Every structure is written in structure tokens, then in C-alpha cells.
N, C-alpha and C positions, 0 to 999 in steps of 0.2 A: 898617625898624622893628626895634628890639631886642627879642628874645623871651627871657624868663627861663625857659629849659627846666628848670634845676635847681629853681627855685621851684615850677614846675608839677608836677614829678616828686614833690616832697615832699607836695603836696596829694593827688596821685593815690595815693601810698603810704598816706596816712591813710585813704583810702576803700577800699583793697584789703582791709583786714580785714573791712569790711562785706560785700563781695562774697563773701569766703571763708566768712563765717558763713552766707550764703544757700546757697552750694553745699554746705557741710557738712551743713546740716539737710536739704536735698533728698536728699543721698546716704544719709541714714538710712532713707529710704523707697524710693528708686529705685536700682536696681542699674545701673551703667554709664550710657550715654547722656550722657556728659560734654559732647560737642559740642552736643547738643540743648539741654542746660541753659544752655550758654554763649550759644547763639543766642537763647534766650528772654530772658536777661539783657540782651543787646544790644538786642533789640526794646524791652524795658522801659525801658532807659536812653534810647533814641532816640525813644520815643513812637510806635513803629511797630507793625505787626500781622504775624502769622506764619501761613502756610499750611503745615500739616503733612501729609505724604503717607506712608502706610505701611499695611501689612496690620494687621488687628485683633490685639489682644493684646500690643501693644508698650508698654503703660503710658502712652499719650499723655494719657488723661483723668486718670489718677492723678498724673502729673507736673504738669499745669496746676493741679489742685486743691491739690497740695502747695505749689507756689510761692505761691499766693494765701494759704495759711495762714501761711507763713513770713514774708511781708511784711505781714501783717495787713490785707488788703483783702478786699472782698466778691467772691465767686465765684459764677457762674451757669453751669450746663451747659444748653444748649438743643439738643435733638435735632431736627435738620432733617428734615422728612418732606414728601412730595408734597402733603399736605393742610394744611400749615402756612399760616397767614394772617399778613399784616403786623401785625395787632392782637395776635396771639399773641406777637409779638416785642417790639414797642415799647409796647403798651398801647392803651387805647381810651377813649372817652367813655361814661359810664354815666349814664342819666337817674335823678336822685334825685326820686322822686315827692313826698316830704314837703316838700322845699325848692323843687320845681318848677324845677330847673335841672340841667344836666349837670355831672358831676364827672369828673376824670381818674383812671383806674386805670392806674398805670404797669406796664409789662411787665418781663420778666426782663433786658432790655437795660440796665436801670439798676443796673449793678454795675461793679466795677473791672476784673475779668478775666472775659471771656466765652469759654466753650468752645463754638464752633459745630460740633457733631458732625455729620459727613457733610454738609457745607454744600452740596454739589452735588445733594442730593436735594430741595431746596426750589425752588419756581417763581420766575420772574423778579420778581414783585411783592415777594416777601420779600427777595430779593437787593437790590432797590432801597431798601427800608426800612433794611437793614443798611448800605448804602453811605453814607447820610447820617451815620449814627452813626460809621462808620469815618473818614470824611474830615473832617467838621465837628465831631465830638465833641458832637453835639447831636441831639435827636429832636423831631420835630413831630407833635403829636397834636391833631387838629382845627385850630384857629387859633392854638394856643399852642406855643411852642418852649421846650424844656427843655435846659439844659446838662448834660452828663454829668460825673460826678465824675472827678477825676484821681487816680491814673493810670487811663487807659482803654486796655485792650488786648484785641484780638480774636485768639484762637487758633482757627483753623478746621482741621478735619481732612477729608481726602479719602481714600477707599478706592481703591487702584489696581486692585482686582478688583471683580467684581459691578457692572458699569456699567449694568445694566438699571435703568430707572426713575430715571436721573440726568439732571440738566440741566447743560449746559456753563456754567461761570461766565462772565458777561460780561467781555470784555477790560478794560473800564474798572474792574471790581471787582478782577480779578486784579492789576491794576497798583497797586491801593491797598495790597496786602500788601507790606510791606518785604522780607520774606524768604519763600522757599519752601524748606522743609527736608525732605529725604527721610529718613524714619526707618527704620533698618535693624535686622535681627536682632542680638541679643547674641551674643557668642562663647560657646564651650562652658563656660568657667569661670564667666562671669557668669550664664549660664542655670542652671547648677548651684546658684549662690547664690540665685537667684530661687526655685527649687524648695525649697531648704532653708528659706528664710524663709516660704514659703507653707505648708509642712507643719509648721513649728514653732509653738509656743504663744505666742511673743512677737511681738506685732504692734507695730512701731515707729510712733510718732506724731511728726510734726514739731512743733517748738516755734516760736512767733512770736519771731523774733530781730531783725527790722528793722522800723522804723516807716515809714509813708509819708513822714514829714517827713525822715527820714534818707536815704531814696531820692531825695527832691527835692534834698537837699544834694549827693548823688553826681552828679545830672544837671548841677548848676551847675559842678562840677569838670570834668565831661566837656567842657563848652563851652570850657574853657581849653586843652585839648590842642591843640598846634600842628600845623597841616597846611600843609606847604610848598607853594608854587605849583607846583613840579615834580610833586608827588604829585597835585595837583588836575588838572594837565594830563594826567597818566598815566591818571587815571580817565576823562577826556573822550576820550582816544585809544582806550581799550578800548571805550567805548560806541559811538563813531563807527565803529569797525571792524566792529561788528555791523550797522550801517546801510549802510555802503559798503565791503564786504570787499575789493573790487578795489583801492581806493585804499590799503588797508593791506597790499597784497601777498598777499591771500588770494582771488585771482580764482576759484579752484575752489569757494569757499564760496557765491558769488553765487547759483547755481541752487538752493541749499538753504535760503536765507533769504527768507521772505516779508516780514517786518518785523523791524527791529532793535529794540534796547532803547529805551525812552522816556526823556525828560529826567528823569523820577523816578528812573531807574536811576543817573544821575550823582549826584543828590542823596543817595539812599539808600546808594550804594556809598561815598561820601565819609564819610557819617555812621557807617555800619557799621564802616568801617576805623578811624575814630577811637575807636569803642567797643571795638573789638578791641585797640587799643593800650592803652586804659584797663584792660581785663581783664588785660593782661600787665604792668601797672604802669609803663608808659612815658608820658612827657610829650609825645611827638611820634609822628606816623604815619609808617610806612615803606611802601615799595611792596609788601613782603611782606604787610602787613596788608590791603592792597587785594586782593592775589591770594587770600588766605585767605577773603575774603568774596564774591569775584566770582561764584562758582557760585550761592550761595544768593540773592544779590540779582538776578541776571540770568536764571536758568534759566526763570522763568515770564514773562519779558518778551521773549524771543526767539521769534518765531513761525516755524515751519518750513514749507516747501512740501510738497506731496504727494510730490514726488520724494525729499525727505529721508526721509519716512515709508516710502516704498517701499524705500529703501536701508537702513532701520533705523538712521538717524542720529538721535541724541538732541541736545537743546539743550545738554546738558552737554558732549558731544563737540565741538560747535561752539565753545562758550566756551573750552574747554581749548585748542583750536587758536588762538584769538584771543590767549589769554594767552601762548602759546608764541611767537607772532609779533611782537606789539607790543613795541617796545623799552622796557626798564625804565630809568627815570632813575637 
């Protein structure tokens, strides 16, 4: 089949200005964190969800709120606590005495971008309620099912310290997150700028520069980006190397891996690589795009053994070994 790469590239270039506008406006409020902004855009374009892990004070909440303002969609921040109930998240039925019937009171989940703050502090019933919204983009209250508005994106945060009073996220739910992004500290110059802005009298506010309709148009162009069969095979080889490292020539990794990445890893890694090519203004995906996204897509899908934990081996180190060993097409 003949693929018009040059034609696709022209359409991608037309959408590049839209993405640049988003990044420019976010940059007015947020200092640094360019990679995190890119990952959020990738999730938004692919219809995925993001799990953010980082210490407090790294502007995760501000960033998600700013993104919602820039693309003109509804934003809700939900603080997850041990006493949170499913009804606090999705809503409930309220009896109307005057009419003698139950009416639906919708919860905060009915927004476009949800910030689930400290998601691992809520019990399993709440996680299950969120799971339906994440996977099916719908919510069931009583006997009625409600579709959620598009785009629908869950940004969940986890604190790597202060693990007292937390509940481990179910593996099924962790697997629903397209990306897990580790949010790191800023460098010295960036932190200096943060202090300057915080102490200054001028507080910058982002402007709404992109409509949801324009974003939907960008998603259509994303679907046109060409992914060669060799690149798809490369993605499959990487994922299978985490399941059977001995077959990939990584026999020493076998005792460290409890479970490899799921089939969702193959789907999301291909989709994320295509979105990465889109952000770079290309009409086709390269193996480097796959490598760029591999850690964020697979780090939460690779389960390590107790032996790996005892040796202080991280999932990132395992994935980097896999990337170094699997032949690049």
C-alpha cells in the first residue's frame, strides 16, 4: 500500500502551531517541566490517562489546572482520602419528597480533566468506581448509566514518601494508566525563576487558546501518521522481552521479573510513539520514538520479584536493559 508521507507531514505541520500554542500558554504559568507537558499532551491526544509520581510542591496540580484552562475544558480536583466513598466521586441518588421519586446528583467525575490527588489514599471501592470511568468513559448511578464528556482524562498523583495510610493500587487499575511519569525537581536556574515569580506582584494567567473542536481535529490527523510494520514488530519484541527475558538473551533478568508488560503496553507504546512523532512534526514513527516513550509506558506494567527489590533493582533499570538488548529495526 502506497503511503503519502509528504501529504501526512503537511497536515501534521498545520497542527503543530496548535500544540505550540498550548505549550506556550502553559509555559507562562509553569517553569520547566517540558517533558511532563509533552507527556500530558500525548495522553490527551491518545485518549489515555496519566499517573504522576513526585514529591509535593512540584506544581503538578497547577499544571493540570492550567492545561484545562488553555484547552477550554472543565477541570475538577478530587482529594482522595481514606474516608472517601464512591458516591463522593461519581454521585448518588437523592429522594425528592415533593415529586416522590429519586433524582440523580452527579459527582465531580463529570468533568473533562480530573486530578485525582493522592489516589492511593482511597479504599478499593472508590478505586473500582474510578475504574469504570477510566476504561469505559461512563458512570453508573443506580440503574442508570451516563456517558462522560470528551475529552476525558484522569491525571492521578502519588506521593513516593509518606506511605502510611495508603492503599496499593490494584494492578488492573494501574494498567489502565497509559503513562506513569516520574516528576523530578527543577534545576537551579528554573527554581530561581519560580522564586522570582512567586515573590513578584505579577501573577500570570493562562489564556484559552485552543477549543475542544480543534483538539478533536488534531486527533484525526494523529490517526494518519504512518507506523511501519517493522516498528510495530519492534514494539512487540520489547514487550515480549519483559515476559520472557531468556528468549531475548537476557537470562539474568529472569529472576528479577515476576510479570512482564501486558498487551496494553503494546497498544499504548505504539500509540504513544505515534503521538511523539506528531509532537516532533513528523508524518511517520521511528524506533527512536518508541525508545523515547518506553519507560513511561512500561515502568508501571513490569512487576519485579522480591529478589529485585532486595537488590534495589528498579523497573526503569530492567526496561533500559531490554532497550539496550533488543535489536532496533
